VEXZA-623025 format. One record per residue (C-alpha): residue in three letters; x, y, z. Coordinates in steps of 0.2 Angstrom, whole numbers, padded with zeros to 4 digits, always signed. Example, Ala and Ser with C-alpha at 12.3 -4.5 7.8 and 13.67 -1.06 7.14 Angstrom:
<vexdos>
ALA+0062-0022+0039
SER+0068-0005+0036
</vexdos>
This chain:
<vexdos>
MET-0040-0104-0200
GLU-0027-0118-0200
GLN-0011-0119-0189
HIS+0000-0116-0204
GLN-0011-0100-0210
ILE-0008-0093-0193
GLN+0010-0095-0192
HIS+0011-0088-0210
ALA+0002-0072-0205
ILE+0012-0072-0188
GLU+0029-0072-0199
ARG+0023-0058-0210
THR+0021-0048-0194
PRO+0035-0035-0191
LEU+0032-0038-0172
PHE+0038-0056-0173
ALA+0051-0053-0187
GLY+0066-0063-0183
ALA+0058-0074-0170
PRO+0067-0091-0168
ALA+0059-0105-0177
ASP+0056-0116-0161
ILE+0048-0101-0154
LEU+0035-0099-0168
PRO+0024-0115-0164
HIS+0022-0108-0146
ILE+0017-0091-0152
VAL+0003-0100-0164
LYS-0003-0108-0149
ALA-0004-0094-0138
CYS-0016-0084-0149
SER-0036-0085-0153
VAL-0044-0082-0170
ARG-0056-0068-0169
PRO-0067-0061-0184
PHE-0075-0045-0186
THR-0086-0035-0196
LYS-0088-0017-0203
GLY-0091-0006-0189
THR-0087-0019-0175
PRO-0076-0012-0160
ILE-0060-0021-0159
PHE-0057-0012-0143
GLU-0066+0004-0135
GLN-0056+0020-0130
GLY-0053+0023-0111
ILE-0052+0004-0105
VAL-0037-0005-0099
ALA-0027-0013-0113
GLU-0031-0033-0111
ALA-0024-0039-0127
LEU-0014-0037-0144
TYR-0021-0039-0159
VAL-0012-0044-0176
LEU-0022-0041-0192
VAL-0022-0056-0204
ASN-0036-0048-0216
GLY-0047-0034-0218
ARG-0043-0017-0211
VAL-0047-0008-0195
GLU-0048+0012-0192
LEU-0041+0020-0175
LYS-0053+0033-0170
LYS-0053+0045-0155
ARG-0069+0052-0148
ASP-0070+0068-0139
VAL-0077+0065-0123
SER-0086+0082-0121
THR-0094+0082-0139
SER-0094+0064-0144
LEU-0087+0068-0160
GLU-0076+0055-0168
VAL-0060+0058-0178
THR-0051+0046-0187
LEU-0032+0045-0182
ASP-0026+0032-0194
GLN-0030+0015-0202
ALA-0021-0002-0201
GLY-0021-0019-0210
PRO-0012-0034-0212
PRO+0002-0037-0206
ASP-0001-0023-0193
ALA+0000-0025-0173
ILE-0014-0015-0165
GLY-0015-0011-0147
LEU+0004-0013-0144
GLU+0006+0006-0137
PHE-0006+0003-0124
LEU+0000-0014-0119
LEU+0018-0008-0117
GLN+0013+0008-0108
GLN+0001+0000-0096
GLN-0010+0015-0100
PRO-0030+0016-0104
THR-0032+0015-0122
LEU-0033+0033-0130
CYS-0042+0028-0145
MET-0053+0015-0151
ALA-0051+0002-0164
VAL-0066-0002-0176
GLY-0067-0013-0190
ALA-0067-0004-0208
GLU-0072-0021-0217
GLU-0074-0037-0213
GLY-0058-0047-0207
VAL-0049-0058-0195
ALA-0037-0054-0182
LEU-0026-0065-0170
VAL-0028-0060-0151
PHE-0015-0062-0139
PRO-0019-0060-0120
ARG-0009-0048-0110
GLU-0001-0059-0099
ILE+0005-0071-0113
PHE+0012-0056-0122
GLN+0021-0050-0108
ARG+0028-0067-0106
MET+0034-0066-0124
LEU+0044-0050-0121
THR+0053-0055-0106
ARG+0058-0072-0113
VAL+0061-0069-0132
PRO+0072-0053-0135
VAL+0070-0051-0152
ILE+0052-0048-0151
SER+0055-0035-0135
LEU+0067-0026-0147
ASN+0055-0026-0161
ALA+0040-0020-0150
ASN+0051-0005-0143
ARG+0056+0000-0163
LEU+0037-0001-0168
LEU+0033+0011-0153
ALA+0045+0023-0156
THR+0041+0024-0175
ARG+0022+0024-0174
ALA+0019+0035-0160
ALA+0020+0051-0171
ASP+0007+0044-0184
LEU-0004+0037-0170
TYR-0006+0053-0161
GLY-0003+0065-0176
HIS+0011+0075-0167
ALA+0029+0071-0171
THR+0035+0079-0154
LEU+0019+0071-0142
ARG+0022+0057-0131
PHE+0010+0050-0117
ILE+0018+0046-0101
ASN+0013+0037-0085
LEU+0016+0050-0070
GLN+0017+0036-0058
LYS+0032+0029-0065
GLU+0039+0047-0071
ARG+0042+0053-0054
PRO+0036+0072-0056
ASP+0045+0085-0047
TYR+0030+0093-0038
LYS+0038+0110-0033
VAL+0037+0117-0051
SER+0017+0114-0051
THR+0018+0131-0043
LEU+0024+0139-0059
LEU+0005+0139-0065
PRO-0010+0146-0056
GLN-0018+0132-0047
SER-0036+0137-0055
PHE-0030+0136-0072
ILE-0021+0119-0068
LYS-0037+0112-0061
GLU-0049+0119-0076
GLN-0038+0114-0090
LYS-0031+0099-0084
VAL-0013+0102-0086
LEU+0001+0102-0072
PRO+0019+0106-0074
ILE+0030+0090-0069
GLN+0048+0094-0073
LEU+0061+0109-0076
GLU+0078+0107-0083
GLY+0086+0123-0087
ARG+0074+0132-0097
ARG+0063+0117-0103
LEU+0048+0115-0095
THR+0037+0099-0097
LEU+0019+0100-0094
ALA+0008+0086-0093
MET-0011+0087-0101
VAL-0026+0077-0101
ASN-0031+0084-0118
PRO-0012+0088-0126
PHE-0022+0092-0143
ASP-0030+0108-0137
ASP-0022+0121-0147
VAL-0031+0135-0138
VAL-0024+0129-0121
GLN-0006+0127-0128
GLN-0008+0145-0133
SER-0012+0150-0116
LEU+0002+0141-0110
ARG+0014+0149-0120
THR+0009+0168-0115
MET+0010+0162-0096
ALA+0026+0153-0097
ARG+0034+0164-0111
ASP+0051+0163-0102
TYR+0052+0143-0104
GLU+0054+0130-0118
LEU+0038+0120-0117
GLU+0037+0102-0119
ILE+0019+0095-0120
VAL+0015+0076-0114
GLY-0001+0067-0113
VAL-0008+0059-0098
SER-0025+0050-0093
GLN-0038+0058-0083
GLY-0036+0047-0068
ASP-0018+0049-0068
PHE-0017+0067-0069
GLU-0030+0067-0053
LYS-0019+0057-0044
ALA-0004+0068-0048
LEU-0013+0084-0044
GLU-0019+0077-0026
LYS+0001+0073-0024
ALA+0005+0089-0029
ARG-0006+0098-0017
VAL+0001+0086-0003
HIS+0019+0092-0007
GLN+0016+0109-0008
ALA+0007+0109+0009
ALA+0022+0101+0016
GLU+0033+0115+0008
ASP+0022+0128+0016
SER+0022+0121+0033
ALA+0041+0116+0035
GLY+0047+0123+0051
PRO+0062+0132+0055
GLY+0074+0117+0054
GLY+0067+0112+0037
GLY+0056+0098+0046
ALA+0040+0096+0037
VAL+0025+0094+0047
ARG+0016+0079+0039
VAL-0001+0085+0039
LEU-0011+0083+0021
PRO-0020+0099+0014
ALA-0039+0099+0014
LEU-0043+0085+0000
ASP-0058+0093-0008
GLY-0054+0087-0026
PRO-0066+0078-0037
ARG-0072+0061-0028
GLN-0078+0044-0036
GLU-0093+0035-0029
VAL-0087+0022-0017
ARG-0095+0005-0017
PHE-0092-0009-0004
VAL-0093-0026-0010
GLN-0092-0041+0001
LEU-0081-0056-0003
THR-0095-0066-0009
GLY-0095-0054-0024
LYS-0111-0047-0018
GLU-0113-0029-0016
ALA-0116-0022+0001
ALA-0131-0013-0006
ALA-0143-0024+0004
ASP-0136-0021+0021
GLU-0133-0002+0018
GLN-0151+0004+0023
ARG-0151-0005+0040
ILE-0133-0001+0043
VAL-0136+0018+0039
GLY-0152+0017+0049
ASN-0141+0013+0064
ILE-0127+0024+0063
GLY-0131+0038+0054
GLU-0129+0046+0036
GLN-0114+0058+0042
SER-0104+0042+0048
VAL-0107+0034+0031
GLN-0100+0048+0021
ILE-0085+0051+0032
LEU-0080+0031+0030
ASP-0083+0033+0010
MET-0072+0050+0011
ILE-0058+0041+0021
VAL-0056+0026+0009
GLY-0060+0035-0007
ASP-0046+0048-0004
ALA-0034+0035+0002
VAL-0036+0026-0015
ARG-0032+0042-0024
LEU-0018+0045-0016
ASP-0010+0028-0018
THR-0010+0025+0000
SER-0004+0007+0007
ASP-0011+0008+0024
ILE-0026+0018+0033
HIS-0025+0021+0052
ILE-0041+0026+0060
GLU-0036+0031+0078
PRO-0046+0036+0093
GLN-0041+0050+0104
GLU-0050+0056+0121
LYS-0059+0070+0112
ASP-0058+0066+0093
THR-0053+0054+0079
ILE-0038+0056+0068
VAL-0035+0048+0052
ARG-0016+0044+0045
TYR-0012+0036+0027
ARG+0005+0029+0025
ILE+0011+0036+0007
ASP+0027+0031+0000
GLY+0032+0022+0017
GLU+0028+0038+0028
LEU+0013+0042+0039
TRP+0002+0057+0034
ARG-0010+0064+0045
ARG-0027+0070+0038
ARG-0031+0088+0042
GLU-0048+0085+0047
SER-0052+0076+0063
TRP-0069+0071+0069
PRO-0078+0071+0086
ALA-0076+0056+0097
ARG-0094+0052+0098
LEU-0094+0048+0079
HIS-0080+0034+0081
PRO-0091+0020+0086
ALA-0102+0022+0073
ILE-0089+0023+0060
ILE-0080+0007+0065
SER-0097-0002+0066
ARG-0101+0002+0049
LEU-0084-0005+0042
LYS-0086-0020+0053
ALA-0102-0024+0047
LEU-0097-0022+0029
ALA-0083-0033+0032
SER-0093-0047+0040
MET-0085-0045+0058
ASP-0093-0044+0075
ILE-0099-0028+0078
THR-0105-0032+0096
GLU-0087-0037+0101
ARG-0076-0022+0106
ARG-0064-0031+0118
LYS-0054-0043+0107
PRO-0044-0040+0091
GLN-0053-0044+0075
ASP-0048-0046+0057
GLY-0060-0045+0042
ARG-0060-0041+0022
VAL-0071-0030+0011
ALA-0069-0026-0007
VAL-0071-0006-0012
ARG-0076-0002-0029
LEU-0072+0015-0037
GLY-0080+0020-0054
ALA-0083+0006-0069
ASN-0068-0003-0068
SER-0056+0000-0052
GLU-0059-0012-0038
VAL-0047-0015-0022
VAL-0047-0026-0007
LEU-0046-0020+0011
ARG-0038-0030+0024
ILE-0045-0023+0040
SER-0037-0026+0058
THR-0046-0019+0074
VAL-0038-0018+0092
PRO-0046-0012+0108
THR-0038+0005+0115
PRO-0043+0016+0130
PHE-0053+0027+0119
GLY-0060+0015+0107
GLU-0055+0002+0093
LYS-0041+0007+0083
VAL-0041+0001+0066
VAL-0028-0002+0052
ILE-0034-0004+0035
ARG-0021-0012+0022
ILE-0026-0008+0004
LEU-0022-0022-0007
ASN-0022-0018-0026
SER-0018-0034-0038
SER-0014-0023-0052
SER+0002-0014-0044
ALA+0007-0029-0033
LEU+0008-0044-0045
MET+0025-0041-0053
SER+0034-0052-0065
LEU+0050-0060-0059
ASP+0059-0047-0070
ARG+0054-0033-0059
VAL+0056-0042-0042
ILE+0075-0046-0047
GLY+0085-0034-0056
VAL+0102-0043-0057
PRO+0102-0054-0073
SER+0112-0068-0066
VAL+0103-0069-0050
ARG+0086-0069-0059
ASP+0092-0084-0069
LYS+0098-0093-0052
VAL+0080-0091-0047
ARG+0071-0095-0063
ALA+0080-0112-0063
MET+0074-0116-0046
VAL+0056-0112-0049
ASN+0056-0121-0066
GLN+0062-0137-0057
PRO+0048-0152-0058
TYR+0048-0156-0040
GLY+0056-0150-0023
MET+0054-0136-0012
VAL+0058-0116-0014
VAL+0058-0107+0002
VAL+0057-0087+0003
THR+0063-0080+0018
GLY+0063-0063+0028
PRO+0056-0052+0041
THR+0037-0048+0039
GLY+0035-0033+0027
SER+0050-0038+0016
GLY+0040-0043+0000
LYS+0040-0062+0003
THR+0022-0063-0003
THR+0025-0053-0019
THR+0041-0063-0023
MET+0032-0080-0020
TYR+0018-0073-0033
SER+0031-0069-0045
THR+0036-0087-0045
LEU+0019-0093-0048
LEU+0017-0080-0062
GLU+0033-0088-0070
ARG+0025-0106-0071
LYS+0006-0100-0073
GLU+0001-0108-0090
GLU-0015-0118-0097
GLY-0003-0135-0094
VAL+0000-0132-0077
ASN-0011-0135-0061
ILE-0006-0123-0048
CYS-0014-0121-0029
THR-0012-0110-0016
ILE-0017-0110+0003
GLU-0015-0094+0011
ASP-0020-0085+0027
PRO-0028-0074+0020
ILE-0029-0073+0001
GLU-0021-0057-0003
TYR-0023-0055-0022
THR-0034-0066-0033
ILE-0024-0074-0048
GLU-0036-0079-0062
GLY-0032-0097-0067
ILE-0026-0103-0051
THR-0034-0112-0036
GLN-0032-0101-0021
VAL-0039-0108-0004
GLN-0042-0098+0012
CYS-0036-0106+0029
ASN-0051-0110+0041
PRO-0043-0114+0058
GLY-0064-0114+0065
VAL-0065-0131+0054
ASN-0048-0139+0058
PHE-0042-0133+0039
GLY-0026-0127+0042
TYR-0010-0127+0031
ALA-0006-0145+0035
GLU-0024-0152+0032
ALA-0025-0141+0015
ILE-0008-0149+0008
ARG-0014-0166+0012
ALA-0030-0162+0002
PHE-0022-0154-0012
LEU-0011-0170-0015
ARG-0029-0177-0020
GLN-0031-0163-0034
ASP-0017-0168-0046
PRO-0007-0153-0043
ASP+0009-0148-0052
ILE+0013-0133-0039
ILE+0008-0130-0022
LEU+0010-0112-0013
VAL+0011-0114+0005
GLY+0007-0096+0012
GLU+0018-0100+0028
THR+0027-0113+0036
ARG+0023-0111+0054
ASP+0024-0127+0063
GLN+0030-0146+0062
ARG+0015-0153+0054
THR+0015-0141+0039
ALA+0034-0142+0037
HIS+0034-0161+0036
ASN+0018-0162+0025
ALA+0026-0149+0014
LEU+0043-0157+0011
GLN+0034-0174+0009
ALA+0023-0165-0005
ALA+0041-0159-0012
ILE+0049-0175-0014
SER+0034-0184-0022
GLY+0034-0175-0038
HIS+0027-0157-0034
LEU+0036-0140-0033
VAL+0031-0131-0016
VAL+0034-0113-0014
THR+0033-0108+0005
SER+0039-0094+0015
LEU+0048-0096+0032
HIS+0054-0083+0045
THR+0073-0084+0046
ASN+0086-0072+0045
SER+0096-0079+0030
ALA+0096-0092+0017
LEU+0106-0105+0027
GLY+0095-0101+0042
THR+0082-0111+0033
VAL+0091-0127+0037
ALA+0092-0124+0055
ARG+0073-0119+0056
PHE+0068-0134+0050
LYS+0078-0143+0062
GLU+0071-0134+0076
MET+0053-0140+0070
GLY+0060-0158+0072
ILE+0061-0162+0052
GLU+0076-0175+0049
SER+0090-0168+0041
MET+0089-0182+0026
LEU+0072-0175+0022
ILE+0078-0158+0022
SER+0093-0162+0010
GLN+0081-0171-0003
ALA+0067-0159-0003
LEU+0076-0142-0005
VAL+0079-0135-0021
GLY+0084-0117-0016
VAL+0080-0102-0004
ILE+0078-0085-0008
ALA+0080-0072+0007
GLN+0075-0054+0005
ARG+0075-0037+0013
LEU+0067-0020+0005
VAL+0079-0005+0006
ARG+0073+0013+0000
GLN+0077+0019-0017
ILE+0085+0035-0022
CYS+0074+0048-0029
PRO+0078+0050-0047
SER+0074+0069-0048
CYS+0086+0074-0034
LYS+0101+0060-0036
THR+0118+0066-0035
GLU+0135+0059-0033
TRP+0141+0059-0014
LYS+0156+0055-0005
TYR+0152+0045+0010
ASP+0162+0043+0028
PRO+0176+0030+0026
ILE+0170+0021+0043
LEU+0151+0019+0036
LEU+0158+0010+0020
ARG+0170-0001+0030
LYS+0154-0009+0036
ILE+0150-0014+0017
TYR+0165-0015+0009
ASP+0181-0025+0011
ASP+0198-0016+0012
GLU+0202-0023-0004
SER+0187-0019-0013
GLN+0185-0005-0026
ILE+0173+0007-0020
PRO+0161+0013-0035
VAL+0153+0031-0036
LEU+0141+0032-0024
TYR+0124+0043-0024
LYS+0112+0051-0013
GLY+0096+0060-0014
LYS+0097+0078-0010
GLY+0079+0081-0006
CYS+0065+0088-0017
GLY+0047+0090-0019
ALA+0044+0072-0028
CYS+0052+0064-0013
ASN+0045+0077+0001
GLY+0063+0080+0005
SER+0067+0062+0011
GLY+0079+0058-0004
TYR+0071+0041-0007
VAL+0055+0036-0017
GLY+0049+0018-0018
ARG+0059+0002-0011
VAL+0069-0011-0021
GLY+0072-0028-0015
VAL+0090-0036-0008
VAL+0089-0055-0011
GLU+0102-0068-0005
VAL+0100-0083-0017
LEU+0105-0102-0012
ARG+0103-0115-0024
PHE+0106-0133-0017
THR+0119-0142-0025
GLU+0124-0160-0024
SER+0139-0155-0013
LEU+0127-0145+0000
ARG+0114-0159+0000
ASP+0127-0171+0006
LEU+0133-0159+0021
VAL+0114-0156+0025
ALA+0111-0174+0026
VAL+0125-0178+0039
GLY+0122-0164+0050
ALA+0137-0153+0046
PRO+0140-0137+0056
PRO+0133-0119+0049
GLN+0151-0113+0044
ALA+0154-0130+0033
LEU+0137-0125+0025
ARG+0140-0107+0022
GLU+0158-0112+0015
GLN+0151-0124+0002
ALA+0138-0113-0001
LEU+0150-0099-0006
ARG+0160-0111-0015
ASP+0143-0116-0026
GLY+0140-0098-0030
MET+0128-0091-0017
VAL+0123-0073-0019
SER+0123-0066-0002
LEU+0112-0051+0004
ARG+0128-0040+0005
GLU+0135-0044-0012
TYR+0117-0041-0020
GLY+0117-0024-0009
ARG+0134-0019-0016
TYR+0126-0021-0034
LEU+0112-0010-0030
LEU+0126+0004-0024
SER+0135+0002-0040
ARG+0119+0005-0050
GLY+0115+0021-0040
ARG+0099+0012-0033
THR+0102+0015-0015
THR+0112+0022-0002
PRO+0126+0014+0011
GLU+0115+0021+0026
ASP+0100+0012+0021
LEU+0109-0005+0016
VAL+0118-0005+0034
ARG+0100+0001+0042
VAL+0091-0015+0033
LEU+0104-0028+0032
LEU+0115-0026+0047
THR+0111-0029+0065
GLU+0117-0016+0079
ASP+0132-0026+0083
GLU+0136-0029+0064
ALA+0134-0011+0060
ALA+0147-0007+0074
LYS+0160-0017+0065
GLY+0173-0009+0057
ALA+0173+0006+0068
ASP+0181+0001+0083
GLY+0198-0005+0076
PRO+0207-0018+0066
THR+0199-0032+0058
ILE+0203-0050+0053
ARG+0196-0063+0041
CYS+0187-0079+0047
PRO+0197-0095+0042
SER+0181-0103+0037
CYS+0170-0092+0027
GLY+0182-0077+0024
ALA+0169-0065+0033
ARG+0178-0050+0042
ASN+0177-0048+0060
PRO+0183-0036+0074
ALA+0200-0041+0079
ASN+0195-0045+0097
HIS+0181-0057+0093
LYS+0183-0077+0096
PHE+0170-0081+0085
CYS+0165-0078+0068
GLU+0148-0066+0068
GLN+0144-0074+0050
CYS+0147-0094+0053
GLY+0151-0096+0071
ALA+0168-0103+0067
ARG+0183-0100+0080
MET+0194-0087+0075
SER+0211-0091+0073
ALA+0217-0075+0081
ALA+0208-0079+0097
</vexdos>
């Protein structure tokens, strides 16, 4: 097809109606042409949606296949200028039906990443997509009130799962997830089953029922979590504190297959490993890893004790212990198998080791395990970090929620050259933020290279390189090698030493955009950290484009969120005396959050964009207070300012903000008497302080 024919087809499509004229040529370039014949599948049922299809000519039938009987039912037909696959792409759900050519035709194909970028950058397309999703849901699923949801995003209230018999829930694949007044919401894998719906009306006759659809995998994960939370409720002590022990995990298990990082499945070595350590240890490790993935665990702790081995899972930021333990005699065999699969030295038990191995569950699901061992008196303790790229690679819109702050960051990462630094303590989400900046720039015409230690998530279309100190190939050496690879963007996993910093800054001023991470407490601390490494002030001022400093605070559970009046002494640590304090919230504690009041975490960021005025001060070695004063005048967004935004939106609590952002000395500020403002940066300090805690300037009252 000619480009003008493609553009004409796109202009007719309701999804792209009203798109700006200067955007249409980019949309045309983003798609590919795919012809199809009668009976040809456009996409299959039950797969992860990878693309959007816009019909140019020909017709397509949308069919649903019953898994148990293999019978197919035609739900709808589509033809030009319809867009198919939109529902599944927006909901990030497996496809609930399949699309098959009813006659010969042609479709335009938009890959998922490209279409998602359109949604974030072209508001009219996002608005059209939401309208189409709302109006077509009833036609597609044949039920006026039926909707399909993602239970991981909806945050079910697991306390209401006890309203139905557990045997019925398991057999009929239906789970109560929300109760508001008399309205009970039920999630079903097969929401079209009228027989089960009739049984539900009989069993829950006191409630008004709302049926929603969920995928099989989503249901199984939610069922396991419901069991976990119910066990916590049952084991709560007299003071209300739950004993964090998981119930027996005897639900359906998928086959676990380990895959070495070379891409070769570890089956070849499996027989040798099994012969050395025994079948029982193989089954135990498979069960530990398989259950962890089912429960959305972030880390697995395998801990040797004097008489047995215990396993703990970190779920939603908290450690839960498995109910089962295993005899201490099996511990060396379990660890030996894990180390062999991860290409670690199984004979070395006196030194810490690191390794990696992938795990494949079912047909499509695959995660990477990052393994760390340390010696203890009773054997090697192992901590396994589960790296799931599908949930960790996020767009910049999800990482930074404040539009004005996001625009500042977007302007920084779209510079043709310079350095963008992401700072913060370990575990503050620096890697996620750096990857989000790469996704912002990832396109066919941009060459992106990364040097990491280790490579945590693989991104298609980007050259990723692993550090190898054993052959003298570290960050500094990789940067020099990359400069001969014609890069546009270079990601340096971490700037640890003077050589790496110097090479990265030199690359930044020679026509490349460099993104790196650094360990400092604030955005302006980046300048001081580079100076400590021996970098000249002039080079720092020329190279730096901006700095993003960040922390992670816990989010209030949406299921039990309620207004709350906080102690004025606590609020004084966050707000100035003249500040208007908004309505604040707290999580009371419920089954969905295991009584903690929090579910998940959200980033708090400090964004500093270097202006000419700030560059001049850095170049002449101006003191910190002068830099901070100029940065605030230039519009720097501080951590406290961003934290106050989150409080005003009901995302987190003052306690958690104080816990994460303030040191012990800073947290005490405001509780011990009157305060005064710093004459340089305006920050409030206790009246008896001689120097400002923020910028170090001498206080006028001292």
